[in-house]
N, C-alpha and C positions, 0 to 999 in steps of 0.2 A: 446396847440398842442396835437394832437392825436399821435398814434404810428407812428414814422417816419422811413422809410427805411434807411439803412446805408448811402447811398450817400447824402441824405437830412440832416442827422445828422451832417455830416462833415461841413456843412455851419454854424452851430451854436456853434461848439466847441471853436473857438477863442473868440466869444462873451461871452460864459460861463466862459472862463478863465479870461477875463477882469472884469466881474461881481464878480467873486469869489475873485479876487485880491482886488477889492474895498471893499468887505465885510470883508476880512481879515484885511485890514488896519484900517477899522472902529472898528473892534473888538479889535485890539491892542491898538488903541487910547482910547477906552472905558475902558480897563483894566488898562492902564497906568494912567488914570485920577484918579483912586481910590488908587493909590500907592503913596508912598513918592517920589516926583520928584527928590530927591537927590540920590535915589537908582538906579543908572544906571544898575547895575547887575540884579536887579529885572526886570527892563523894558526889558532888552535883553532876559532874560529867558522867559518872556511872549511872546515876538515876536517869539522866537524859538519854543515855544509850539504851537502857532497858526499856524506857518508855517508847522510844522510836521503834525499837524492835517489835514491841507489842502492837504498835499501830500499823505494822507492815508497810511502812513508807508513806502512809496517808498523813496529811496535816491534821492539826487539832480541829480545824473547821470541818474538814471532810469526815473525820471520825464523829464529830457532833451531828453532822447531817445524817450519817448512817445510823447512829443511835436513835435519832428522831424518827427515821423511817422504820426502824425496828419496832418502835412503840406503836406507830400507825398500823403496821402489819399485825401486831399483836391484837389491836382493837378490831381489825377486820377478821382475823382468824378465830377469835374467841367465840363469836356467835356461830361461825361455821362449824367449829368443833363441838359446841354444846347445844346445837339446835335440836328441838323436839323432832324435826324431820331430818333424816340423814341428808346432809348437804355436801358430802364429798363423793364425787363420781369418778371412777377409774375407767377411762375410755381406751386404755392401751390395747385391749382385745378387740375393740370396735374399729379402731383406725384402719387396719388392713381390709375391713369389710365395707368401708364407706364408698359410695359411688363417686365418680369423677365428673358428674354432670355440672354444667356451669351454674353457679349460684350467685354470681357477682351482681346480677340485677335484682336479686331478692330483697324484699323489705322484711325486717324482723319485728315490725311494729305489733304484730298480732301473736308473736311467739310467747308461750307461757312455759316456764321451766319448772321442774319439780324441785323440792327442797325449799330452803328459806330464801329471803331476799337476796343474800349473797351466797353463792355456791362456789366450790372449788372443783375444777375439772383437772384431773391428773392425767397427763398425756403419756407418762412413762418415758423411757429413753427411745426416741425415734431418730434414726440416722439423719433424716432431713433437717432436724432441729438442732444439730450439734454446732456449737459456735467455736469451740476449741477442743480438739481431740486430746491434746496433751494434758489439759486440765480436766478432761471429761466434763466440760461445761456445755450445757444444752438447755433449751427451754423445756422445763419439766411440767409446767401446768399453768393454769390461769384462774384467778379470782374473777368471777362474773357477777356483777350486781345489776339486778333488774329494777329500773326506776319507772314507775307507772305515771302516766299523764292522763288527765281527763280532758278530752277534746269534745266539747259540746255533747256530753253524755256518752261518748265513746272512749273506752279506756285503751290506751296504746302504750307501748313499752320502748324505753331506751335502754341499751345495755352498755355498761362500763366494764372494760376488760383490762386486767393487769396481768401481763405475762411475767412469770417468775422463773428463776434459774435453778439448776440442780446443785446438790451438795452431797454426792455419794459418800463422802468420808465424814460427814457430820457426826454420825453415831460413834465413831472411833476417836475423832480428833477434836470435837468441839471444845472440850475442856483441857486439851493439851497442845493447842496451837494458838498463835497470836490472835487476839480477839478481832483485830482488823480484818483478818482473812475470813473469819466467820461472819462478821457484819457485812462485808462486801458481797460475799457469795449469797447471802440470804436477804439482802435489802435492795439490790439492783433489780429493776423491773422496767417493763415497757408498757406504756399506757395507750389504749385505743378506746374509741367510743362509736357505737352504731346507734344513731339517734332514730327516733320514730319517723323522722322526715327524710332519712337518707337510705341509700341502698348499701348492701354489703360492700360493694366496690368503693363507695365514697367513705365508708367506715375505715377502710385501710388507710385512706389519706389522712386520717386523724392521728396516725402514728406519732407519738411524742416521746422524746428522750427525757430522762429524769436524772437530775443531779448534774454536777459539773463534768465537763469533758474529761478531765484528767482522772476522775474517780469512777467512771462508768464503763464497765465491760461491754455494755450493750452496743457501744459505738464501733466495736470491732466486728460485729455480726454483719455478714453480707445481706443485702436487701432481700434476696431470695429466701433466707432463713426466717426473717420477719414475716414474709408473705406466707411461707409454709405453715408457720405456727398459727398465724391468724386464720388461715384457711381451715386447718384441722379443728381449731376451737369452734369456729362458726358452724362447720358441718356437724360437729358433735352436739352443739347447742340445738341445731335443727332436729337432729335425731332424738334428743332428749325431750323435745316438744311433741313428739308423735305419740298417738295412742298405741298401746301394745308394745311399747319399747321394752327391750330385754334388760331387766335389772335383777341383780342377785346380791343380797345383803351379806356382808362378811367383814373380814379384817385383812389388812396387808400381811404378807408373809413375814415371819419373824415374831409375830405375836405368840405369847405362851399358849400352847394347846389347851391346857387345863382351864385357863381363864376364858379362852374362846368358847369352849364347850359350855361353861357356865353362863357366859353372856348370851349365847345362842338360845339358852333356855329362859332368858329374861332376868338373870341375876344382876341386879343393879350394882352391887358391890364389885362384881367382876367387870362390868362395863366401865365403872369408875376407875378401877385399877388399870385396865387397858388404856384408857384415855390418858391417865396421868403418866403412863410410861411410853406415850407417843404412838399408841395404836387406836385411833378413833375408828368408829364404824364407818364402812364405806360401801357404796353401791357399785358393784362391778357391772359394767355395761357391755352388752354384746357378746358375752361368753358363749351363749347357747344358741346362736343363730348363724346362718350363712350370710352371703353377700347381701347388702341392703340395696333395694331397688333405688332408682333415681329419686333424689330428694325433691320435695315440692315446697313452694313458698308457704311459710306458716300462715294458718288462718285460725279463726276462733273455734274450729273443730278440735284444736289441740286442748287436751284436758290435763290439768296439773294433778298429779297423784303424789301424796305424801306417804312416807314410810316411817313409822315410829319405832324407836329402838326400845 
């Protein structure tokens, strides 16, 4: 597997867990085979040591919390991956072209996004979003859920944002490293909400930490990194709500060329093959344009456009 975006990685977490469990049991049996079979205490110690190593220092409760979050992310990612409307947007090419005008006072109540109810915005590796250089840990993207409200006949929107982290080595190591590392890297997240009654600036104040202090990498990120990630996601959302936005349907690099050619011609079997191997269809944003003019506060002139695969 090449580098997979967060929604695709969720498909393989449970499989990685089963594989690591089998490997742990085999390691325990191998170590027990060279010990005195009468020494039950020694065998139990070996089992505890292997189990602790597999959990990467996390407690049983912490591992249970991460496994629960993995299931929740799976339920979020499933409709994103299998939506009739392509709901993954790669804005890495758009980011350097976004304007810097002040959007803090903007309301997003009238913003309409393309794609399904929940979309995934892929930020790529941006230097301002790096949390830990040594681990290559950075905010990779965000799940954005649009919740509509009816206010006296007017429909307005609240947006729930979950910033998630990178895992560049997932493709190579997911099945060969302790499951605790895979769970932690792919289940830590940061939660924000921009309600229909609040401004973009007040939305940042909703920043919420998730999980216990001792298990959450997000607590090590400087405030400026949170702010930069939120700012880039919001600006990308505003651009996605514009008419005439630049979208180009395709697949992430690493996808098999032959299957991509077939999928591009509408071959459903090729599309299914690519998805099952971690390469969902994606809308690449801003590849074919120059710098974007100043962003304006979203209004009902924004028109949602769906793209069927």
